[in-house]
C-alpha positions as CSV (number, residue, x, y, z in Angstrom):
1,M,90.1,109.1,115.7
2,E,89.0,110.3,112.1
3,I,91.8,110.2,109.6
4,S,91.7,112.9,106.2
5,Y,93.9,112.6,103.4
6,V,94.7,114.6,100.1
7,L,97.2,113.7,97.2
8,K,100.0,116.3,96.2
9,D,102.4,116.5,93.7
10,C,106.2,116.3,94.0
11,T,106.1,120.2,93.9
12,F,103.8,120.7,97.1
13,K,105.5,122.9,99.8
14,H,103.9,122.6,103.4
15,N,104.1,125.4,105.9
16,K,103.6,122.9,109.1
17,Y,102.1,125.7,111.2
18,S,100.1,128.0,109.0
19,V,96.3,127.8,108.4
20,I,95.7,125.8,105.6
21,E,93.2,126.7,103.2
22,A,89.9,124.3,102.5
23,E,90.6,124.3,98.9
24,T,93.8,122.4,99.4
25,W,91.7,119.7,101.1
26,E,89.5,118.7,97.6
27,P,90.7,116.1,96.1
28,K,92.4,116.1,92.8
29,D,93.7,113.7,90.3
30,L,97.4,113.6,89.7
31,D,97.5,112.0,86.1
32,I,100.7,110.7,86.8
33,V,102.6,109.3,82.8
34,V,106.1,108.3,82.9
35,A,108.6,107.0,80.8
36,K,110.4,103.2,81.7
37,G,113.4,104.3,83.6
38,E,111.4,107.9,84.7
39,K,112.0,108.4,89.2
40,F,109.0,110.2,89.3
41,A,107.1,111.1,93.4
42,F,104.0,112.5,94.9
43,Q,102.9,113.4,98.7
44,I,100.1,112.3,100.3
45,M,99.1,115.1,103.4
46,L,97.3,113.1,106.8
47,K,95.7,114.9,109.5
48,A,93.3,113.1,112.6
49,T,91.2,114.4,114.9
50,E,93.4,113.0,117.8
51,E,96.8,112.7,117.8
52,F,98.7,109.8,116.4
53,N,102.2,108.1,115.9
54,C,102.4,106.9,112.3
55,T,104.9,104.1,111.3
56,I,105.7,103.0,107.8
57,D,104.9,99.9,106.1
58,G,105.9,96.9,108.5
59,S,107.0,98.9,111.4
60,S,106.2,98.2,114.9
61,T,107.8,101.5,116.5
62,I,105.7,103.4,119.3
63,S,106.7,106.6,120.1
64,W,107.6,107.9,124.0
65,K,104.7,108.8,124.5
66,G,103.6,105.0,124.9
67,L,100.7,103.0,123.0
68,G,98.1,105.2,122.3
69,N,96.6,105.8,118.8
70,R,98.3,104.4,116.0
71,V,98.7,104.9,112.0
72,R,100.7,102.1,110.0
73,L,100.8,103.6,105.8
74,K,101.4,100.2,103.8
75,L,102.9,100.6,100.4
76,N,101.2,98.6,97.1
77,V,102.7,97.7,94.1
78,P,103.0,95.0,91.9
79,N,105.0,92.4,92.8
80,K,107.8,92.7,90.4
81,L,107.9,96.9,91.5
82,E,108.6,96.2,95.1
83,N,111.9,96.8,95.0
84,D,111.1,100.2,92.9
85,F,109.3,102.0,95.4
86,S,108.9,103.6,98.7
87,I,107.3,105.7,101.0
88,N,109.3,108.1,103.1
89,V,108.5,110.6,105.7
90,M,108.7,114.0,105.6
91,G,110.7,116.1,107.7
92,Y,110.7,120.3,108.3
93,V,113.3,122.3,108.0
94,Q,113.1,126.2,109.1
95,D,113.8,128.2,106.2
96,D,114.6,132.0,106.5
97,T,110.7,133.2,106.8
98,K,110.4,130.9,109.8
99,A,108.4,129.0,108.5
100,F,108.6,124.7,108.6
101,V,108.7,123.3,105.4
102,N,108.7,119.8,104.1
103,D,111.9,119.5,102.2
104,A,113.7,116.6,103.9
105,I,113.0,113.0,102.4
106,L,113.6,110.8,106.0
107,R,114.4,107.2,106.4
108,D,112.6,107.4,110.0
109,K,110.0,104.5,109.6
110,D,107.4,106.3,112.1
111,V,106.7,110.1,113.0
112,L,104.6,111.6,115.9
113,V,101.7,113.8,114.5
114,E,100.2,116.2,116.4
115,Q,96.3,116.9,116.6
116,H,94.2,118.0,113.4
117,L,98.3,119.2,112.1
118,P,98.8,117.9,108.8
119,Q,101.8,115.9,107.7
120,M,103.5,115.0,104.4
121,F,104.6,111.8,103.4
122,W,106.4,111.2,99.8
123,I,105.7,108.2,97.9
124,E,108.2,107.7,95.2
125,G,109.7,104.9,92.3
126,Q,110.7,103.7,89.1
127,V,109.5,101.8,86.8
128,P,112.3,99.5,84.9
129,E,113.2,99.8,81.9
130,D,112.0,95.6,80.7
131,F,108.3,96.6,82.4
132,T,105.7,95.4,79.9
133,E,102.4,96.6,81.0
134,D,101.0,100.3,80.2
135,N,99.6,101.0,83.6
136,F,99.2,99.9,87.3
137,N,98.3,101.0,90.2
138,I,100.0,102.5,93.2
139,G,98.0,101.3,96.6
140,I,98.4,103.0,99.8
141,D,96.9,101.3,103.2
142,V,96.1,103.0,105.7
143,F,95.5,101.1,109.3
144,K,94.7,102.5,112.6
145,S,94.4,100.8,116.1
146,F,94.7,101.8,120.0
147,G,96.9,100.3,122.7
148,Y,96.9,96.6,121.9
149,E,93.6,96.7,119.5
150,D,93.8,94.7,116.6
151,E,94.8,97.0,113.5
152,E,91.8,98.2,111.4
153,K,91.7,98.7,107.4
154,V,90.6,102.7,107.3
155,C,91.0,103.2,103.8
156,T,93.5,102.6,100.3
157,I,94.3,105.1,98.8
158,D,94.7,104.1,95.0
159,V,97.0,106.6,92.6
160,P,96.9,105.2,89.0
161,V,100.2,105.6,86.8
162,E,100.1,105.2,83.1
163,V,103.3,104.0,81.3
164,K,104.7,104.8,78.2
165,N,106.7,102.7,76.2
166,V,109.5,105.2,76.2
167,V,112.7,104.8,77.9
168,L,114.5,107.4,79.8
169,K,118.4,105.8,79.9
170,S,120.0,106.2,83.6
171,L,121.3,110.1,84.2
172,D,124.5,109.0,84.3
173,E,124.3,108.8,80.7
174,S,122.5,111.5,80.0
175,R,123.9,114.2,77.8
176,F,123.0,117.0,81.0
177,F,126.0,118.3,82.3
178,L,125.4,118.4,85.8
179,D,128.5,120.4,88.1
180,L,127.5,120.4,92.1
181,W,130.5,121.4,93.6
182,Q,131.5,119.5,96.8
183,H,132.9,119.7,99.9
184,P,134.4,116.8,101.3
185,S,136.4,119.2,104.5
186,C,133.0,119.9,105.6
187,L,132.0,116.5,105.9
188,A,135.0,115.4,108.2
189,R,134.0,118.5,110.3
190,M,129.9,118.0,110.4
191,Y,130.7,113.9,111.7
192,K,133.9,115.0,113.9
193,V,136.3,112.6,112.0
194,E,139.5,112.8,111.1
195,L,140.5,114.5,107.3
196,W,141.1,112.3,105.0
197,S,140.7,109.3,107.2
198,D,139.0,105.6,106.7
199,V,135.5,106.8,108.2
200,H,135.6,110.3,106.2
201,F,136.0,108.4,102.6
202,E,133.5,106.0,103.7
203,I,131.3,109.0,104.7
204,I,133.1,111.0,100.8
205,D,131.7,107.1,99.3
206,N,127.9,107.4,100.8
207,Y,127.4,111.4,99.4
208,L,129.3,111.0,96.4
209,K,126.6,107.5,95.5
210,E,123.8,109.9,96.2
211,L,125.2,112.9,94.0
212,A,126.2,110.2,91.0
213,S,122.5,109.4,91.0
214,L,121.7,112.6,89.3
215,G,123.9,112.6,86.6
216,E,126.9,114.9,88.4
217,K,129.3,114.5,86.2
218,V,132.4,116.0,87.8
219,A,134.6,115.9,90.4
220,T,135.5,118.8,93.0
221,V,139.7,118.4,93.9
222,I,140.7,120.6,96.3
223,V,144.7,121.1,95.7
224,S,145.3,124.2,97.6
225,D,144.4,125.3,101.7
226,Y,140.9,127.5,101.6
227,P,140.7,128.1,97.7
228,W,137.6,130.3,98.9
229,A,139.1,131.6,101.9
230,G,136.1,129.9,104.4
231,Q,133.4,131.7,102.2
232,S,134.4,134.7,104.5
233,C,132.9,132.7,107.3
234,Y,135.4,134.5,109.4
235,K,133.3,138.0,109.0
236,V,129.9,136.3,110.5
237,Y,129.4,136.5,113.8
238,K,125.6,135.2,113.6
239,N,125.4,131.8,113.7
240,P,129.1,131.2,112.9
241,S,130.5,128.3,110.8
242,N,133.3,127.0,110.1
243,L,133.6,126.8,106.4
244,Y,137.2,126.3,105.2
245,E,138.5,123.4,103.0
246,Y,141.6,121.6,103.2
247,N,144.3,120.7,100.4
248,M,143.8,116.9,99.3
249,V,147.4,116.9,98.6
250,S,149.8,116.1,101.5
251,V,152.6,118.9,100.9
252,S,156.3,118.8,103.0
253,K,159.8,120.0,101.7
254,G,162.4,117.7,102.1
255,I,165.9,118.3,103.7
256,D,167.3,119.0,100.0
257,G,164.7,122.1,99.7
258,K,162.4,120.1,97.3
259,I,159.0,120.2,97.8
260,K,157.3,116.9,97.7
261,C,153.3,115.5,97.5
262,N,151.8,112.8,99.0
263,F,148.8,112.7,96.5
264,E,147.2,109.6,98.2
265,S,144.0,111.4,99.6
266,M,143.5,113.2,95.6
267,D,143.8,109.7,94.2
268,R,141.7,108.0,96.5
269,Y,138.6,111.0,96.3
270,I,138.8,110.8,92.4
271,N,139.2,106.6,92.4
272,I,135.3,107.3,94.4
273,A,134.3,109.4,92.0
274,N,135.1,107.5,89.2
275,K,133.3,104.6,90.9
276,H,130.6,106.4,91.2
277,K,131.0,107.5,87.6
278,M,130.8,111.0,88.2
279,A,134.7,111.9,87.5
280,Q,133.6,112.7,83.4
281,E,135.5,116.8,84.3
282,I,137.8,116.4,87.6
283,D,138.0,120.2,88.4
284,L,141.3,121.7,90.3
285,F,140.1,124.5,93.1
286,G,142.6,126.5,94.4
287,L,145.2,126.9,91.9
288,L,143.4,130.4,90.0
289,G,141.3,132.8,91.3
290,N,141.1,132.7,94.5
291,W,139.3,135.3,97.2
292,C,139.8,137.6,99.9
293,A,143.9,138.3,98.7
294,G,143.2,141.8,100.9
295,E,141.9,140.6,103.4
296,F,142.1,136.9,104.1
297,G,146.4,137.6,103.0
298,N,148.2,135.9,100.1
299,P,151.2,134.4,101.1
300,I,153.8,134.3,98.0
301,E,155.7,137.5,97.6
302,G,154.9,139.2,94.3
303,Y,151.8,136.7,92.8
304,K,148.7,138.3,92.6
305,D,146.6,135.0,93.0
306,P,146.6,134.2,96.5
307,I,147.2,130.6,96.4
308,R,147.7,129.3,100.2
309,V,149.6,125.7,100.1
310,R,150.6,124.4,104.1
311,Y,154.0,122.4,104.1
312,Y,156.1,120.6,106.2
313,D,159.4,121.5,106.5
314,E,161.7,118.7,107.1
315,N,164.8,120.3,107.7
316,D,163.0,123.0,110.3
317,K,160.8,120.8,111.9
318,V,157.7,123.1,111.2
319,F,155.0,123.5,108.8
320,K,155.3,126.5,106.6
321,F,153.3,128.1,103.6
322,I,155.0,128.4,100.2
323,N,155.6,132.2,100.1
324,N,157.9,132.5,96.6
325,T,157.0,131.7,93.3
326,G,159.8,128.9,92.6
327,D,158.6,126.5,95.2
328,L,154.6,127.1,93.7
329,K,155.5,126.7,90.1
330,E,157.4,123.3,91.7
331,Y,154.4,122.5,93.7
332,I,152.0,123.2,90.4
333,G,154.1,120.9,88.7
334,L,154.3,118.2,90.6
335,V,150.5,118.2,90.5
336,L,149.7,118.4,87.1
337,N,152.3,116.1,86.4
338,H,150.9,113.6,88.9
339,L,147.6,113.5,86.9
340,I,148.9,113.1,83.5
341,E,150.9,110.0,84.9
342,C,147.9,108.8,86.3
343,G,146.4,109.3,82.5
344,L,143.5,111.6,83.6
345,W,144.6,114.9,82.0
346,D,142.4,115.2,78.9
347,R,139.3,115.0,82.0
348,V,141.5,117.8,84.0
349,R,140.3,121.6,84.3
350,V,142.1,124.2,86.5
351,I,138.9,126.4,87.6
352,A,138.3,129.9,88.4
353,D,135.6,130.7,91.1
354,E,133.6,134.4,89.5
355,P,137.2,136.1,88.5
356,N,136.5,139.7,87.1
357,N,140.1,140.7,86.4
358,P,141.2,139.3,82.8
359,E,144.0,140.4,83.2
360,V,145.3,138.8,85.8
361,V,143.8,136.0,85.4
362,K,146.2,136.0,81.9
363,E,149.2,136.2,83.9
364,C,148.5,133.0,86.2
365,I,147.4,131.0,83.4
366,E,150.7,131.8,81.6
367,F,152.1,130.6,84.9
368,I,150.2,127.8,84.9
369,N,151.3,126.3,81.9
370,S,154.5,127.1,82.1
371,T,154.7,123.9,85.2
372,V,153.9,121.5,82.0
373,D,156.0,122.7,78.7
374,E,154.5,120.2,76.4
375,Y,150.9,119.6,77.7
376,K,148.5,121.9,77.1
377,V,146.6,123.1,80.7
378,K,142.8,123.5,80.1
379,Y,140.8,126.4,81.9
380,K,137.2,127.2,83.0
381,S,135.4,129.6,85.1
382,A,132.5,130.2,86.4
383,T,131.8,134.0,85.8
384,H,129.4,137.0,86.6
385,D,130.9,139.8,84.7
386,Q,130.4,140.7,81.0
387,N,133.8,142.0,81.0
388,F,135.2,138.8,82.0
389,L,133.5,137.1,79.3
390,D,134.1,139.4,76.9
391,R,138.0,139.6,77.3
392,A,138.9,136.5,78.4
393,K,136.4,133.8,77.0
394,D,139.5,132.8,74.1
395,E,141.3,131.7,77.7
396,V,138.5,129.6,78.9
397,D,138.1,126.7,77.8
398,D,135.2,125.2,80.3
399,M,132.5,128.6,80.9
400,S,129.9,128.8,82.9
401,I,128.0,131.5,83.0
402,N,125.3,133.1,85.6
403,L,121.5,133.8,84.7
404,K,122.1,137.3,84.1
405,L,124.8,137.1,81.6
406,T,123.0,133.9,80.1
407,I,120.0,136.4,79.2
408,Q,121.8,139.1,78.7
409,N,123.6,137.2,75.7
410,Y,120.5,134.7,74.5
411,K,121.1,135.7,71.1
412,D,124.7,135.0,71.2
413,I,123.9,131.4,72.7
414,D,124.2,129.2,70.4
415,K,128.0,131.1,68.9
416,L,129.2,130.7,72.4
417,K,128.4,127.5,72.7
418,K,129.4,126.4,69.4
419,K,133.1,128.1,70.4
420,V,133.3,126.4,73.8
421,N,132.3,122.9,72.4
422,D,134.8,123.2,69.2
423,K,137.7,123.2,71.9
424,G,136.1,120.2,73.4
425,G,134.4,122.2,76.5
426,I,131.2,122.3,78.0
427,L,128.8,126.1,78.2
428,T,126.5,125.8,81.4
429,W,124.2,128.7,83.7
430,F,124.3,129.2,87.8
431,V,122.7,130.7,89.7
432,C,124.1,131.0,93.7
433,C,123.0,133.6,96.0
434,F,121.2,135.9,93.5
435,P,119.1,135.9,91.7
436,E,116.1,136.0,94.1
437,K,114.5,133.7,91.4
438,P,114.6,131.1,90.4
439,N,116.4,129.4,92.2
440,S,116.6,126.5,94.9
441,F,116.3,127.9,98.3
442,I,114.3,126.3,100.9
443,S,111.7,129.4,100.7
444,S,111.9,129.2,96.9
445,P,108.6,127.6,95.0
446,F,109.9,124.0,94.9
447,V,109.0,123.9,91.0
448,E,112.0,126.1,90.5
449,N,114.3,123.2,90.7
450,R,112.6,121.5,88.2
451,I,112.7,124.0,85.8
452,I,116.5,124.2,86.0
453,G,116.1,121.6,83.4
454,W,113.7,123.1,81.2
455,Y,115.7,126.8,80.9
456,T,118.9,124.8,80.8
457,Y,117.1,123.5,77.4
458,Y,115.7,126.5,76.4
459,F,118.5,129.0,76.1
460,G,120.4,125.9,74.6
461,L,122.9,125.0,77.2
462,D,124.9,122.2,78.2
463,G,124.2,121.7,81.8
464,F,123.9,123.5,85.2
465,L,126.5,124.5,87.7
466,R,126.0,124.8,91.5
467,W,128.6,126.2,93.9
468,D,126.8,123.6,96.3
469,Y,126.3,119.8,97.8
470,N,127.2,119.4,101.1
471,L,128.2,122.8,102.7
472,W,125.9,123.4,106.1
473,T,126.0,125.8,108.9
474,E,126.6,124.5,112.2
475,D,123.2,122.3,112.2
476,P,121.4,122.7,109.5
477,W,118.4,121.0,111.3
478,R,118.2,123.7,114.0
479,D,119.4,126.5,112.2
480,A,119.5,126.4,107.9
481,S,120.0,130.0,107.6
482,Y,123.6,132.0,107.0
483,K,124.7,135.6,106.1
484,F,120.4,136.3,105.5
485,P,119.3,138.0,103.4
486,I,122.6,137.8,101.4
487,W,122.3,134.0,101.3
488,K,119.4,132.2,102.1
489,A,118.7,129.1,104.0
490,G,119.2,125.9,101.3
491,D,121.8,128.3,99.1
492,M,124.4,126.3,100.6
493,F,123.0,122.5,100.3
494,F,120.9,120.3,98.3
495,V,121.0,117.4,100.9
496,Y,120.5,117.2,104.8
497,P,123.9,115.4,107.0
498,G,122.2,111.8,108.1
499,K,123.0,110.5,111.3
500,D,123.8,107.1,109.9
501,L,127.3,108.8,107.9
502,K,124.6,109.3,104.8
503,P,122.6,112.2,103.0
504,V,119.1,113.2,103.6
505,R,118.0,113.9,100.4
506,S,116.0,117.2,100.0
507,V,112.5,117.7,97.5
508,R,114.3,120.2,96.0
509,M,116.9,118.0,94.8
510,E,114.6,115.3,94.0
511,N,112.8,118.3,91.6
512,L,115.8,118.9,89.9
513,R,116.4,115.3,89.2
514,F,113.0,115.5,87.2
515,G,114.0,118.6,85.6
516,I,117.0,117.0,84.5
517,Q,114.8,113.7,83.6
518,D,113.0,116.5,80.9
519,F,116.2,117.7,79.6
520,E,116.7,114.4,79.0
521,L,113.2,114.0,77.1
522,F,113.3,117.1,74.9
523,T,117.1,116.1,73.2
524,M,115.2,112.0,72.8
525,L,112.2,114.1,70.9
526,E,114.5,117.1,69.3
527,K,115.9,114.1,66.5
528,E,112.4,113.7,65.5
529,K,110.7,117.0,65.8
530,G,113.6,119.7,65.7
531,R,114.5,122.2,68.5
532,E,112.5,125.0,67.4
533,Y,109.2,123.0,67.5
534,I,110.0,122.0,71.6
535,E,111.1,125.5,72.5
536,V,108.3,127.2,70.5
537,E,105.3,125.1,70.3
538,L,106.0,123.5,74.0
539,M,108.0,125.8,76.2
540,Q,107.5,129.3,75.0
541,E,104.0,129.2,76.6
542,L,105.0,128.2,80.0
543,L,108.5,129.9,80.3
544,N,108.1,133.3,78.5
545,K,109.7,134.1,75.4
546,K,113.2,135.0,76.0
547,E,113.1,138.9,75.0
548,N,111.2,139.3,77.6
549,A,113.2,138.6,80.3
550,E,114.2,141.7,82.1
551,I,117.0,142.9,84.6
552,K,115.9,144.6,87.2
553,G,119.1,144.8,89.0
554,F,121.0,143.2,91.1
555,G,119.3,139.7,92.3
556,N,116.1,140.8,90.7
557,I,115.3,139.0,87.0
558,E,112.2,138.6,85.7
559,L,111.5,135.5,84.0
560,G,108.0,135.3,84.0
561,Y,107.6,131.2,83.6
562,S,104.9,129.8,85.3
563,L,104.8,128.2,88.7
564,D,102.0,125.6,87.9
565,N,103.7,122.1,87.9
566,F,100.5,120.5,86.5
567,E,101.3,122.8,83.5
568,Y,104.6,121.0,82.7
569,D,103.3,117.8,83.3
570,K,100.9,118.3,80.6
571,V,103.6,119.1,78.8
572,K,106.1,116.4,79.4
573,K,102.6,114.3,78.9
574,Q,103.0,115.4,75.4
575,V,106.6,114.7,75.0
576,L,106.1,111.1,76.1
577,D,102.9,110.9,73.9
578,L,104.9,112.1,70.9
579,L,107.7,109.7,71.5
580,D,106.0,107.0,72.2
581,K,104.5,107.7,68.6
582,L,107.7,107.1,67.3
């Protein structure tokens, strides 16, 4: 059995069943240069002339086919780095083009590899801050065997790494404001556990821990039922999936007719987010700018925003929905005052997702304000509407604007950011089901996830928002496509559901991480070189001039950026060289 391999960078995308061009197998130096504390990764593509089962490090796992051809990959790094590096089997996931691509970073210890069909492996690591060497080698030993034969060492793949005397701080300390929305009810559905049970919170803990490693700054707190009306999932008959989110607050009405709230689940969620240092901001969903009043219904008579709060009536012994503004005011007041009493008020934002009617929003804001007289409620919006941006920005404290608005207003971004920052707020940008590019779909070039950090810095924004961290179809491993072509596979999530109650990371997520690290390096260099130097001398050639960006219609934006990850690494190396000399 003959074994072939080639090294690839962290953005390489492999279509498992496609014809691979000869140049893909041509060796190319990776030229890895990193800061201390920086996480990085590369890939190995491996194939053989016969089918084989490949295991990782010391694993002795064999395939269901028994003792046939076997290959083992063993990672060799300096002893002091052993706990900082790992090698992972990559899982292939189907995108909307029916291509199977290497997006999932699995925890499996083995994989059966078909004859002549390449398999990708993910090697990642992080040099600790106290590392004293200027360079080291990552070695991957390749062994093969058959049946009960002794292993034979085929080769050692050597990857040199240069380490600069620059320390990149942990992303939980980064200035980059990452806001990936969480969907906790989806976790209970996926793992078929009781909502807000102990095992549900164990799963939540696992998922928030992973999210926090990216430098997440926001805890998504659901305080009404079906705030997005299930993303209109009731309209989808092809690959139907339940996408409803449920109130973290348990609500009842006493015999005296007063609304009562049990905040145990909400508090527990916030405490977990706090533990993982990702509750710098607490966003309340479901009190403002809810969706589908016409189609999905609005239970509250005379109130323009369809807030849906289910409660148990202790007098009538049945469940009901709040249907009048008196009970609604009482309920909102209880929620907000509880957060005040918990000492969390400065972090709380009442968020509206994609509002487009400033008059209705203003009216609802006045109503919410009336529930806590002496305290100022802070509001946040994620908007794609220029009219709303122009007319409602004075009422909103935190704001996220989509890429189209970012481009349309790029000359005024500094002014808008100062206005928001002066109020103690944050200005971020977002993409969702549109535009087509850049985006984080499974079908998107993986490098587009990295350049999110670059464009955040380039446009002078505080961070990035996306509505997805863990929202799934019924079985995302088999069919992740949902509402295609409106939503594309990967639009809903950055992680896959692992069988061990933990998230399975994606290549898209890791490249987002690398882009955030780049952002942090840029902010470090800015103190010495200034923003203009970084934007013009280092970024402009790769990202294109801001004024050259074209909006060609809904979902069609041309920024003119490079897709060559080598060029981005080249600039990062320049940044590290400059920082190293300071």
